[in-house]
N, C-alpha and C positions, 0 to 999 in steps of 0.2 A: 504494499499499500504506499502511496506517495506520502511524504511528510506534509504536515499541515503548513509549514513554512513555504514549501514549494508551491502548493495549491494557492496560497495567498499571493505569492509573487506573480504567478501566471495570471491571476485575476486582475492584479494591478496593471500588468502589461496590456491585457486585453482592453481594459477600460481606457487606457491612455491613447490608443489608436482606434477607438471606437469599434472594437471587434465584437463578434457575436459568439454564441455558444458552440457554433459548428467549426471552431478553429481546429487546425490539424494537430494531431498528437505525434509525439516523437516516434521514430522508427527504432526498433531494437532497444537495447539497454543503454542507459546513459554512459558516455565515455568519461565523465567526470562528475563530481557532486555538485548539486545546485548551489549557487551563492547564498549566503545568509541574507535574510530580509531585514532591513533596518527597522528600528522601533518606530520611527516616524517617516512616512513616505513624503517626498517633496511633491509640490504641485506638478501634475503632468504637463508637458509642453503642448501648445495648441496642436490639434490634429492636422497634418498637412493634407491638402487637397490632392487626392490621387489623380493621375492623368486619366482622362476619359478613355474607357476601353470599349471597342466594338465587340460585343459579345459573339458576333458571328465569326470573328477572327480568333477569338480566344478558344483554344481547344479544351483546356481543362474545365471541369465542372465542380471542382472543389478546391480548397486551399492546398498549396504545396506542402507535402509532408515535411515535418521538421526532422532533419537527420540527427542521429544519436549525439554527435559532438555538441549540438546546440540545445540539448535537453536542459530545461530549467532556465535557459538564457533567452530563448526566442519563442514567440507565439505568432501564429499566422491566421489571417482570414483571406478571403478572395483577393483583396487589394493591398494588404499591408503585411510587413513583418514588424513585429514589436520586439525590439532588443533591449534588455535591461542594462542600465549603466551600473558602474561600480558603486555608485552612491544611492542606488535604488530608484533612479528615474527611468525614463523610457526614450529610446530613439525609434522614430517611426520611418520605415523604408517603404517606398512605393513599389509594390510588387505586382501591380495590376497587369502588366504586359509580359511578366515572366511566366514561362510554362514549366520550367524545371530549374533546379540548381545543382551544381556539382562542386567538388573540391571544398567542401565545408571544413574550415579550420578555426580553431581558437588558439591564440598565442599562448606560450607557456606561462606568462604572467596574467593570463585572462583579460588582458586590456583590449585585445583586438579580436573581432569576429569578422571572418571574410568568407566569401563564396563567389564562384562564377555562376552566371545565369545565361539562359537562352530562351528566346521567345519567337514570335512571328517576325521573320526577317530582321532579327536583332539579337545581339549578344552583349555581354559585359562582365564586369567584375566589381563587386561591392566590398569596400572595407569600412567597417564600423568601429570607431574608437569609442570604448565604453568609459573613458576617463571624463572627469568634469561633467558638463551637461550632456556629453555624448555628441557624436557627429558621424555622419555617413557620407562617404564620397564614392564616386564612380571612377574607376581607373582603366576600364576597358579590358585589359588583361591582367593577369596576376602580377603585382609589382615585385620588383627585386630590391631587397634591403641592402644598405651599405654594410660594410664589415662591423661597424659600431652598432648597427641595427637602430639608429636614430633618424635615418633618412631612408626613403625609398623612391624608386622611379618606375614609370611605366610608359610604354609606347603602344598606341592603338592606332595604326594608320592602314586603312584598307581602301582599295579602289571602290568597293561597294558602298562604303560609308555606313554600314549596318552596325558598327561598333558603338557601344554606349558612351565612349569618351572621344575617340577620333582625334587624338593629339598626343604630344609628348609632355609629361609632367613630372615634377619633383616635389616631394613633400617632406617636412620635418616634424618629428614627433616632439611637441613641447611637453612640459610637465603635465599639462592638462590640454588636450586637443591637438589637432593637426594644423600646421601652417603650410600653405602652398607656397613653395619657393619659385616655381616657374610653371607656365603652361604655354606651349606653342602649338598652334593648329593651322599655320599658314601653309601654303603650298610646299610639299615635299616631293622629291622625285618619286614617281610611282614604283612600287615594288613590295617586296616582302621585308618588313622591318622587324627588328628585335633588339632587345638589350643583351649585350654579351656579358658584361661584368662591371663592377665598380673598380675604379683605380684609386684606392683610398676612399675618403668620404667627400672629395671635392671634384670628382670627375666621373662621368659615366661613359663607358664605351658602347657604341651602338653599331649596328651593321644593316645594310640593305642589299637585298638581291634584286637588281633592277628588273623590270618586267620584260625587257627585251632579251634578257639572258636567262629567263626562268625555264627550267626543263618542262617537258610536256607532262611529266608525272610528278605529283607532289612528294612522293617518296624519295625522289632524287634531289630535292631542294638542298638538303644538308651536304651534298657532294659538290654543289656548284660554288664557284668562288664568290665571295661577298665583298662589297665595298665598305671600308671602315669609315665610321662617323664617330663624333664624340660630342659630349655636352659638359662644359666645365663651369664651375661656380664663378671663376675669375672672368668669364665671358657672359655672365648672366644666364647660364645654363642653356644658351641658345644652340641647338644642334648645328654642327658644321662638318664638312668632310675632313677626314684625318683621324689621328689617334690622340689619346690623352698625352699631354706633355709629361715628361719624366720628372719625378720629384727631385 
């Protein structure tokens, strides 16, 4: 039987995002214990307006099932995920256009909840910071953390434009909350973009496989030569051809 504290915590989450009793239940056994419930709950934030969803295009007929790693931390209805903050508040994530989620993860310190999602002609990746008042950001693809794990970067550049971010971005984890250091979404050479690695904490190495050199089969992409790019803090994190300067 669930603990009374867990039941109360989920009830608070549901109320904060305006959720109903048909919210999805966790799949399988919880991967970690549910967080303790504070004695006094803060006032929930205003419920965000979910993007209007065309029910003829949305395939699912019920809330997205909550995976085991999120048990006790997340509750869902048809249009929202409600994620508990470390202080007992709630972050509401618009899930109206999502059909499924994958790669659900909770950071070792329980601060970050993240997952990839896919929907009708769309995809993305959500990172929820549970510190402070809570914050949810869209990064398009799973971000890559710096060696110190206090910064992370992501690139989501596709010719289709179906990605939820469609840009290059860098963020920094503050004591509470995330600070966006840069976001660039102007024209980039068309191709297959990815982040290769961090060179320290002040430069990110990227690469692109130009569209004119892409193999006919996606399985051969990793064998094709890629053009190096980089984004350095000293240059405002703006991506440019070349490699990170040596320290």
